N, C-alpha and C positions, 0 to 999 in steps of 0.2 A: 347079298350085302357085303361090304368090304371088310375085310380084315379089321381096319381101323374103327370101323362104326361097331362091330362086333365086340371090339375090345373095350369101345367107350361104354356101350351098353352094360357090359359085364362088370367094368368096374364102377359104374353108377348103381349097378344093384347091390354091390359090396359096399360102398359107401353109404347107401341108404340103410342098408340092414344094420351096419353098426350104430347109425344115428338113431334108428328105431330101437334096437336093442337097449341102448343108453336112455333114452328119452322113457321108454317103458318101465325098465327097472326104477329109474328115477320116480316116476309116476307111481308105481306099488308101493315103493318106500313110503311116499307121501301120503298116499291112500291108507296103508296100515298105521301108520303114525297117527293120522287124524282119527281113524277108526279106534285106535287106541285110547286117546284122549276122550272121546266121544263117550266110550264105555265105562270111564271112572267112576266109582261111585258119587252120588251128591255130596256125602261127608267130607269127600276129598276136596271139594271145590270149595274155598274158603268165602267167605261173606255171604253165607245162604243161611237164613233162619227160618225153617219151615214147621209150623204148627202141626200137632195131631192132626187136627181136623181137615187140613188141606194138604197133607202131605201125600196122599193116595191121587187126587187129582193132578197135584204138581208134577208126580212122577210120571202120569201118563202124558201131560202135556210136554214135558221135557225129553220123553222118549220119542214122540211124533215130531218134534222139532229137530232131534239128533237124526231121525230117519231122513227126513227133509234135507238136511245140511248134508248129509253122507250121499244122498242120490243125486243133490246138486253137484257136489263135489267131484263124484265120480262121472258124470256128464261132462263137466269142464275139463276133467282130465282126458277123457276121451276125446273132446273136439280139439284140445291142444296137441295132443298125439297125433291124430289126423292132420293136423295143419302143419306141425312139424314133418309128418311123414311126405305131404306133398311138396312144401316147400325144401325140404331136404332133398328130395329126388332131384327137384329143378338145379338146386345149387350143385349136388353132386354131379348132375350130367355136364354142367359148364367146368367144373373141377376137372372131371375125367379128361374131357376134351383138351383142356390147357395142360393136363400132366402128360398126356400121351401123345400131343402135337409135336413136341421135339423129335420123340422117337419115331412118329411117323414121317416126319421131314427127312430125317436120317436114312430111313428105310428107302424113301422116293428118291433120295440123292444117290444110294447107292445102287438101285435100280437104273436110274439115267446115266449113271457113270459105265455100268455094264453094256449100254445101248450105244453110248456115245463112244466107247472104246470099240465095240465091235464094228461099228459104222466107218469109224478112222481106219482102223488095220483093215477092213475089206477092200479099200481103193488101192493102196500099194500092191496089195497080193495079187489082185486082177490085173493090175499093169504087169506084174512080174509073170503072171501065168501068160498074158498075151505075148510077151516077147519071147517067151519059150516055145510057145506053140507056133510063133512064126519061123523060130529057127528049126523047128522040127519039120516043118514043110519045105525047108531049104536043102534039097539033097547034095546041093555043092558046098555047103558050108565047111571050110576048113579047120584046121587049128586054131587058127589065128581068130577066127569068127567065133568059134566055140570058148575061146579063153576070154575074149570080149564080152560073151554073154555072161559067163561065169563072174568076172569082175563086175558086170551090172547087177547080177543077181547079189553078190555080195556087198555092194554100196545100198541096195534097196533093204537090205536084211539089217544093214547099219542104220538106215532111215527109220526103219519098223522100230529098232531098238532105241533110238532117239525118241520116237514119237510114243513110245510105252513109258519111257521114263517122263516125258513132258505131261502125259495124261495123269500120271501117277502125281505128280507134282501139282497138276492143276485141280485134281481131286482132293488135295489136302489143303486147298485153299491158299498154297504159299504165294506170298507177293513176288510178282515178275518183274525182272529189272529191265527197265525200259530204256532203250539206246536210239541212236540214229539208225535204222537198219537200211541197208542197200538194197532196195527193191528190185535191180538188175540182178543181184546174185539169187535173190529168194525167188523170183519170176524164172530165172533160168533153171533152177532146179526143179521146179514145179513143172513148168513145160516139158523138161525133159521125162518126166514121169509119165506124161499123158500123150507123148508123141506117137507111140504106137498105137495106143488106142484111138487117137484122132485119125490117123491114118488109115485104120479099119475102118472108120465110118466116113473117109474121105472128108475130112474137115479139118481146115487149116487154122493153126494157131499162130496169132500174130502179135508181137510184142511192141509196144508204142511207150517203153519206159523213159527214156532218154537218162539223165543223171538223177532219177526219183529217189527221194530219201523220204522216210517216213518213221515218226518216233513210235517206237514199240518193241515188241519181243520177237525176233526173228523167227523162232520156230512156230509161234502163234501165228504170225502173218503168213509163214508158208502154209498152215494148216487151212486158215481161212481161205487163202488163194485157191488150194487144192480142192476144197468143197465147192468153190464158185465155178471153177474150171470144170470139175466133174459134173456138176448140176448142168452146166451149159453144154457139155459134150453129150450128155444123156438125151437132151432136148432138141438139139440141133439138128436139120435133116442133111442128108448128103450134099455135097458140094457148097456149103456155106464156110463162113470162117467166124473165127472166136477172136476177139482183140482184146488184149490185156494193156490196158494203158493207165499212163499218170499225167494229171493236169490239175494245175491250181489245188496241190494239196489232196487231190482225190485219188485213190488207185479205184480203177474201174475195170470191170470184165463184161463185154459186149457179145451178145450172141444174136443170131438170125433165125431164132425158132419160132415157136407159136405165139410168144408172149405169154401173159398171165392175164385171166378173166379179172376184171374189175371187184367182183365179189371176194376173190382169192388174195387181193393185194394186202387188204389189213390182217391176214392171218399167216401170211406166208413164212414168218418166222416163229409160229407156233410149232412145239412140240407136236411130232405125229401128224401133223396135217399135211394133206396133199390134195391137191387141185385135180382131181380125178378128171373132171371135164376136158381140160386142155392137155394134160400131160399124163398119158398113161402107160408109165415105165415103171419098172420094179425099184422098189425104194422103201423107206419105213417113215419118211417124214422127218428125219433126225439131222441131217446135214446142216440145213440152213440155221435151225435152232442152235446147233453146236456152235456154227461160225459167229453167231450173233452174240451169244455166250462169251466165246473166246474175245471178241472185238470188244464187249464191255470190261472184259479184265485188263486190256491193255488201253483203256480210255479211248476207244475207237468207236466210230458208229456205222451201221451198215444199213442202207437204204436201197429201194430199186424202183426202177421207172419203166414201164413199156416206151420203146422206141416208136416214133412216128412211121417208120420205114419198115416195122415189124421186127419181133424180137424183143428182148428186155435187156437191160443195163442195171447190174448192181455196183454200187459205190460203196467204198470203204474211206471215211473220213476222219 
């Protein structure tokens, strides 16, 4: 049982117990008040004139009537309390769910943020590790090459810092400032990050942006493009190419991989969803979900279609 469900049932029990205690306490007070009134001697009841001949029988009849009233009243109180307990438990359950829902949503949001942040930080770290491994294998690398790699590492660290700041800003739901972003500069920066990874898999990254402009947040667009290129690189076979293009207001990332199964297409942007039948690579099913979430933040939409000649194309519009 989930923690949220356990908390709901626990809070339901507390609400119900409080309601039952109040109801039973009130019922007991009512019963004793009625019993006290019924036990009052007849002389204290006004408007009764009882003759000596009939007083004995009258007392018996009144006692029998009082006993019946007392029994019926007790039965009614028990029935009412049972009804209150059942109705109160149902109402308490829905109130408990409503009370705890914001807390549950906040916890889920925090969990999603940690997952998304980990996923986003992994890609630049992998790219930086790949560049350093390639340099270590190069026995002829001189000071100039080493200095260039250190500079590249520092640039990547700077991007990681910017990414961390952006993720924190994104988690706080702050409104992003939308501007006319230069897709050339955004795509150049992202492609540079994946160049070594693509070379290692013998994949060619092709840019066909032209003078592309798109209204949005540059950091968000960069992260979206990084996720789509990373996704395409994972699933593209060696000797193929990935094309980053812009046409008719649409930014696209086209690969020549296995494509996406028809059953998987409706779910491809769901969190933690992985199309295992067609794409058996490492991952957690978070990247595309995060990209779609980022796109919504800057009033964009991501869609995907399989290519007739093979592979898939992701569109940002």
